[in-house]
C-alpha positions, 0 to 999 in steps of 0.5 A, spaced: 500 500 499 506 504 499 505 506 493 498 507 493 499 511 498 504 515 495 501 516 489 494 519 493 498 524 496 501 527 490 495 526 486 492 530 493 497 536 491 496 536 483 489 535 483 486 532 477 480 537 476 480 544 475 475 550 472 473 547 466 475 550 460 468 552 456 471 557 451 473 552 446 477 554 440 472 556 434 469 548 432 467 551 425 471 547 421 468 540 427 462 543 427 461 543 419 463 536 418 459 533 424 452 537 420 454 535 413 450 529 414 450 520 415 454 515 410 460 518 408 463 524 412 469 528 411 471 526 419 478 524 417 479 529 411 484 534 411 490 538 407 497 533 408 500 538 414 502 536 420 500 541 425 504 538 432 510 537 434 511 532 439 517 537 443 518 534 450 518 526 451 521 521 456 525 516 453 521 510 454 521 502 452 514 502 448 511 494 447 510 496 439 507 489 440 500 491 435 498 494 430 491 496 431 485 497 437 478 495 438 477 499 444 470 497 446 466 501 452 460 498 454 457 504 457 452 504 463 458 501 467 457 493 468 457 490 475 464 488 476 463 482 480 457 479 477 461 479 470 469 479 470 471 479 478 465 475 479 463 474 486 459 469 489 454 472 494 449 467 498 443 467 497 443 473 492 448 471 485 444 467 480 447 459 480 446 460 473 452 463 473 455 457 474 461 459 477 468 454 474 476 456 475 479 457 470 488 456 471 486 459 478 480 466 476 473 465 478 471 465 472 462 466 469 461 460 465 454 462 466 454 467 462 461 468 458 461 459 456 465 462 449 469 466 452 471 461 458 472 458 452 478 462 450 481 464 456 487 462 454 487 469 450 485 473 455 487 477 461 484 480 466 486 487 471 481 487 477 485 492 481 482 498 477 478 503 480 475 509 477 475 516 479 468 518 478 461 515 479 457 519 474 455 516 467 458 521 462 462 524 466 466 517 466 465 515 458 468 522 456 474 519 462 475 513 459 475 516 452 480 521 453 484 519 459 483 525 464 478 529 467 474 533 463 474 537 468 482 538 468 485 545 464 485 541 457 480 536 458 474 540 455 479 540 449 481 533 449 481 528 443 480 521 444 485 516 444 483 514 438 485 521 434 492 521 437 493 514 434 490 517 428 495 522 428 501 519 430 499 514 425 499 519 419 506 517 417 505 510 416 498 510 411 500 510 403 497 512 398 491 507 397 489 507 405 482 509 403 479 508 410 479 513 416 485 511 421 479 512 427 473 508 426 467 509 431 461 504 431 455 504 434 458 510 437 454 516 436 456 519 442 464 517 441 468 524 443 472 527 438 478 530 436 478 536 441 483 541 439 485 537 434 485 539 426 478 535 422 481 530 419 482 527 426 475 526 428 471 519 427 468 517 423 462 514 425 456 510 424 452 505 425 454 498 421 449 494 417 448 489 412 447 495 406 454 497 407 456 503 408 451 508 405 451 514 400 457 511 397 454 511 390 449 517 386 442 516 383 445 519 377 450 513 377 458 512 377 459 516 369 454 523 370 457 523 378 465 523 375 463 529 369 460 533 375 465 532 380 470 534 374 465 540 374 466 542 380 473 541 381 474 546 376 468 552 379 471 551 385 479 549 386 481 556 386 479 558 391 478 551 395 485 548 393 490 552 399 484 556 399 487 564 400 480 562 406 484 559 409 483 552 413 475 552 412 476 552 405 482 548 405 478 542 408 471 543 404 476 541 398 480 533 402 473 532 405 470 532 397 477 528 395 476 524 401 468 521 400 469 520 392 474 516 395 470 511 398 465 511 393 464 506 387 470 502 391 468 494 391 474 494 397 468 498 401 463 494 399 468 487 401 469 491 408 462 494 410 457 489 407 456 484 411 452 477 409 446 474 415 450 468 416 456 472 418 452 477 423 449 470 425 455 469 427 457 474 432 450 474 435 445 477 430 446 483 435 448 490 434 454 489 438 455 484 433 455 487 427 459 492 429 466 487 431 464 483 424 464 489 421 471 491 425 475 485 423 472 485 416 475 493 416 482 491 419 482 485 414 482 489 409 488 493 411 486 500 409 489 503 414 484 503 419 488 504 427 482 505 432 477 502 432 471 504 437 465 500 439 459 502 444 455 497 447 449 500 452 445 498 457 449 496 462 446 501 468 442 495 472 439 499 477 434 495 478 432 487 475 439 485 474 437 479 474 431 479 470 430 473 465 424 476 462 424 479 454 426 486 452 429 487 458 436 489 459 441 485 464 447 481 466 444 475 462 442 479 455 448 483 456 452 478 457 450 474 452 451 479 446 458 480 449 459 472 449 457 471 442 459 476 438 467 478 442 469 470 443 467 469 435 472 476 433 477 473 437 476 467 434 476 471 428 482 475 428 486 468 430 484 464 424 487 470 420 493 471 424 491 478 426 489 476 433 497 477 435 497 485 431 490 487 433 489 489 441 483 488 444 480 493 450 474 492 454 472 496 459 466 500 462 465 507 466 466 505 473 462 499 477 457 497 480 455 497 488 458 489 490 454 484 496 446 485 497 442 488 491 439 494 492 431 495 494 429 495 485 433 488 485 439 492 482 446 495 483 448 502 484 455 506 481 461 504 484 468 505 482 472 499 483 472 497 475 475 491 471 479 491 464 479 486 459 485 486 455 486 481 449 490 479 442 496 484 442 501 480 445 498 479 451 499 473 455 493 471 457 490 466 462 490 470 468 488 476 472 492 481 474 490 483 482 484 481 487 480 484 489 476 482 497 472 477 497 465 482 496 469 485 491 469 492 493 476 494 493 484 492 491 487 486 495 493 485 491 495 490 485 498 485 481 502 489 478 509 494 477 504 501 479 503 498 486 496 501 487 490 501 483 490 501 476 487 508 473 484 509 466 490 514 465 494 507 465 490 503 461 490 509 456 498 509 456 498 501 455 494 502 449 500 507 447 505 503 448 502 497 445 502 500 439 509 503 439 507 511 442 511 514 447 506 515 452 510 521 455 509 525 448 508 533 449 504 536 444 505 545 444 498 546 439 494 546 444 490 552 445 494 554 450 500 553 449 500 549 455 503 543 452 498 537 451 500 531 455 498 525 451 497 521 458 497 527 464 503 526 469 506 521 465 513 525 466 513 524 472 512 516 473 505 518 475 501 514 470 504 508 466 503 501 462 501 495 464 506 492 461 505 486 466 500 485 461 505 482 457 508 477 462 
């Protein structure tokens, strides 16, 4: 506990909560891209110039074992003690959970039987604790890896946007897919203060594929109209005398045009009924199926965020009634889809290069249920890892018999794992220096990829790799 005490003293002297910054820098470009409509958006269009430089970092050794990341946000906050830190409470926990011991780890075999069969590829971090038990705050926190109320929290980019800007130099001319893809994630945090190019490309997967990639006039007529548009507008749009907004327009049209009438787009974003059924026949399953196909296409996508909501189970957490969210119903959705994703990535050789991370914004109360047969908000939580070179078949950290607090931290940080450590872990897996500081933020203060990483406060959970 010595390091946890030191950690808390540091946080006390360097508070993570500051006066929120409400005066955002002009959002006109991002607003424009958000308003362009469904289907093909301009969320990854920008000129070729990079706007930022990393001017300060510490010499660190990254793991650099992963090429891609699939980050799953279980919004609403799943109960850790009913899912991936299973605790059996007499007279409370359903016997249908059918607990099993897998390599010394207690597993909910009744809800996650298919994932249990893949336990050798899974690592659970159970010594994880959230900072805040409020949904909006927590959901933002896990996407930006810092307090949304911090001085730069209001303009902080999604982790996917940082991955996008870091990996842009590795893109080839033929890689036309967005670097950062957000599936079933309309509420995904965007690029923050970074240029519009690094915004997530948001869509809801459909068997019909990416919408609006054809034109009612046909491909030939569209090409003629597009060429005319360029001839008329290029003098004011390409290297525009009116600055970035007009240049962004040009890049938007170019990027969107590249996705139209493209066989690679159809192959990656369309899917059959049979494949959808393999993934559970759910919107979450369709998102993971699309994620697999997009990564398989190798067309430039490196970070995919998928959201599955419905975990805010204050009432009837164990209900088996049809049409109601419960541990059983949503657990099956996760088990069907995620187990198939892991199996497919393993079969096509991509599991070792794809880091899978799954978590909620916090956990839920332990022990007895509430008066409404549910569980309320609680800080203790879990993080699920697979792939990307992670050594599976184990849990890092242990909690007390009720799941209320950490008993053994299980990693070199010798304290509770925080979302900032998860962020550092993702960056390290991708070969990104988590101590980087950019000085292109609106205040010129320096935007830290991971807050206080230069002081060594937060760091990757390298024990995941053994």
